[in-house]
C-alpha positions as CSV (number, residue, x, y, z in Angstrom):
1,M,-3.4,-4.4,-26.8
2,Q,-5.2,-1.1,-25.9
3,I,-3.4,0.6,-23.0
4,G,-4.6,4.2,-22.5
5,P,-2.5,7.1,-21.2
6,T,1.1,6.0,-20.6
7,G,4.1,7.0,-18.6
8,K,7.2,6.8,-20.7
9,T,10.5,5.6,-19.4
10,T,13.9,4.3,-20.7
11,L,15.3,1.2,-19.3
12,D,18.9,-0.1,-19.6
13,I,18.4,-3.8,-20.0
14,P,21.5,-6.0,-20.4
15,E,22.0,-6.8,-24.1
16,G,21.7,-10.6,-23.7
17,L,18.6,-10.4,-21.6
18,Y,16.9,-8.0,-24.0
19,R,17.7,-10.2,-27.0
20,R,16.3,-13.3,-25.3
21,V,13.1,-11.4,-24.3
22,K,12.7,-10.0,-27.8
23,A,13.2,-13.5,-29.3
24,K,10.7,-15.2,-27.0
25,G,8.3,-12.4,-27.5
26,A,8.5,-12.8,-31.3
27,L,7.8,-16.5,-30.9
28,L,4.7,-15.6,-28.8
29,G,3.7,-12.7,-31.1
30,K,4.3,-10.1,-28.4
31,H,6.3,-6.9,-28.4
32,V,8.8,-6.3,-25.6
33,R,6.5,-3.5,-24.4
34,E,3.6,-5.9,-24.0
35,V,5.8,-8.4,-22.1
36,T,7.1,-5.6,-19.9
37,I,3.6,-4.4,-19.0
38,E,2.4,-8.0,-18.4
39,L,5.4,-8.5,-16.0
40,Y,4.7,-5.2,-14.1
41,R,1.0,-6.2,-13.7
42,R,2.0,-9.7,-12.4
43,W,4.5,-8.2,-10.0
44,L,2.0,-5.7,-8.6
45,A,-0.6,-8.4,-8.2
46,E,1.8,-10.7,-6.3
47,H,3.2,-8.0,-4.1
48,R,0.0,-6.2,-3.0
49,P,-0.5,-6.1,0.8
50,A,-2.0,-9.4,1.8
51,A,-5.5,-9.3,3.3
52,T,-5.9,-5.6,3.7
53,E,-9.4,-6.1,5.0
54,Q,-8.0,-8.5,7.6
55,W,-5.4,-6.0,8.7
56,L,-8.1,-3.4,9.2
57,E,-10.3,-5.8,11.2
58,D,-7.4,-6.7,13.4
59,W,-6.6,-3.1,14.0
60,I,-10.2,-2.3,15.0
61,R,-10.3,-5.3,17.3
62,L,-7.1,-4.3,19.0
63,G,-8.5,-0.8,19.5
64,Q,-11.7,-2.2,21.0
65,E,-9.7,-4.4,23.3
66,A,-7.5,-1.5,24.4
67,L,-10.6,0.6,25.1
68,G,-12.3,-2.2,26.9
69,N,-9.4,-2.2,29.4
70,V,-9.7,1.5,30.2
71,S,-11.0,2.4,33.6
72,G,-13.9,4.8,34.1
73,G,-11.5,7.6,35.1
74,P,-11.6,11.1,33.7
75,T,-11.1,11.7,29.9
76,A,-8.3,13.8,28.5
77,S,-10.8,16.6,27.8
78,G,-12.0,16.4,31.4
79,I,-8.4,16.6,32.8
80,L,-7.6,19.6,30.5
81,A,-10.8,21.4,31.6
82,R,-10.0,20.8,35.3
83,D,-6.5,22.1,34.9
84,R,-7.7,25.1,33.0
85,R,-10.1,25.9,35.8
86,N,-7.3,25.5,38.4
87,L,-5.0,27.8,36.4
88,E,-7.7,30.4,36.2
89,R,-8.3,30.4,39.9
90,G,-4.6,30.9,40.3
């Protein structure tokens, strides 16, 4: 298995669990490192945010709905400009 650059870590795995993983890995022709990497990859794939694109589409739709309900009143920039003029007139 070709892995590329690695981050190294030390894990404290309970003795019994480690022996079982090592034994099963030996039966399958895999080292504990390979099993660990495989499990990390599976865990990440299973726990990635669901439907990121859908979340973004929903967020945009909600923003458009909120903007659709805005009256034609002055903008924040317009209010600030008006207030600035009022302050300058004193």
